[in-house]
C-alpha atoms as one frame of an Amber mdcrd trajectory, in Angstrom:
protein
  -0.066   0.004  -0.407   1.347   3.574  -0.931   0.331   6.741   1.342  -2.568
   7.240   2.716  -3.740  10.521   3.345  -6.967  11.725   4.471  -8.230  14.259
   3.095 -12.135  16.476   3.669 -14.964  17.549   1.773 -12.422  21.168   0.496
  -8.951  20.254   1.550  -6.686  19.398  -1.134  -3.293  17.202  -1.642  -0.574
  18.384  -3.889   1.804  16.163  -6.020   5.321  17.280  -7.305   4.651  21.439
  -8.441   2.333  20.710 -11.638  -0.650  17.829  -9.386  -3.677  18.711  -6.942
  -6.224  17.172  -5.953  -9.435  18.222  -4.045 -12.006  16.618  -2.604 -15.594
  18.439  -2.543 -18.873  16.675  -2.508 -21.472  16.323  -5.137 -25.419  15.102
  -4.718 -23.700  12.743  -1.413 -21.282  11.665  -3.279 -17.205  12.465  -2.908
 -15.436  13.955  -5.964 -11.752  14.072  -6.645 -10.720  18.025  -8.658  -7.897
  17.055 -10.282  -5.989  20.043 -11.910  -2.366  17.772 -14.042  -0.963  19.215
 -16.487  -2.172  17.874 -20.154   0.289  15.505 -20.538   0.103  13.970 -17.399
  -2.704  11.013 -18.203  -5.056  10.250 -15.831  -7.313   7.688 -16.264 -10.233
   6.051 -13.463  -8.495   2.175 -12.615 -11.054  -0.644 -14.337 -10.400   1.613
 -17.563  -6.459   1.061 -16.965  -6.730  -2.062 -16.032  -9.025  -4.396 -18.230
  -7.670  -6.910 -16.304  -9.317  -5.562 -12.741 -12.489  -8.147 -11.988 -15.345
  -5.136 -14.083 -13.572  -5.047 -16.399 -16.195  -6.171 -20.365 -15.806  -6.200
 -23.282 -16.977  -2.550 -23.205 -14.184  -1.379 -21.401 -11.218  -3.139 -23.831
 -13.162  -1.348 -27.131 -12.922   2.233 -25.214  -9.004   0.848 -24.215  -8.480
   0.369 -28.155  -9.813   3.218 -29.848  -8.263   5.005 -26.692  -4.520   3.509
 -26.431  -2.435   6.389 -26.763  -3.714   7.258 -23.050  -2.866   3.391 -21.504
   0.872   1.649 -21.880   0.746  -1.218 -24.888   0.712  -3.675 -21.868  -1.890
  -3.052 -20.090  -4.171  -3.616 -23.388  -5.188  -7.116 -23.172  -8.379  -8.426
 -25.157 -10.831  -9.340 -22.487
């Protein structure tokens, strides 16, 4: 497990000098507002890793059509 940080709504963390992540609430759900340079790809894990337990053919197709977002070894047919 990596670094675990507790944050409340409105609080943020900074990663390096370029990435800021703030927690906020919307309709009863916690959300993350991620501010990072366009060169940094930000993808939900279940899409990035199609072998995840939530994977499906649709996720695989998404990954194939957006290949430039993914490391080549992470796209495997399900």
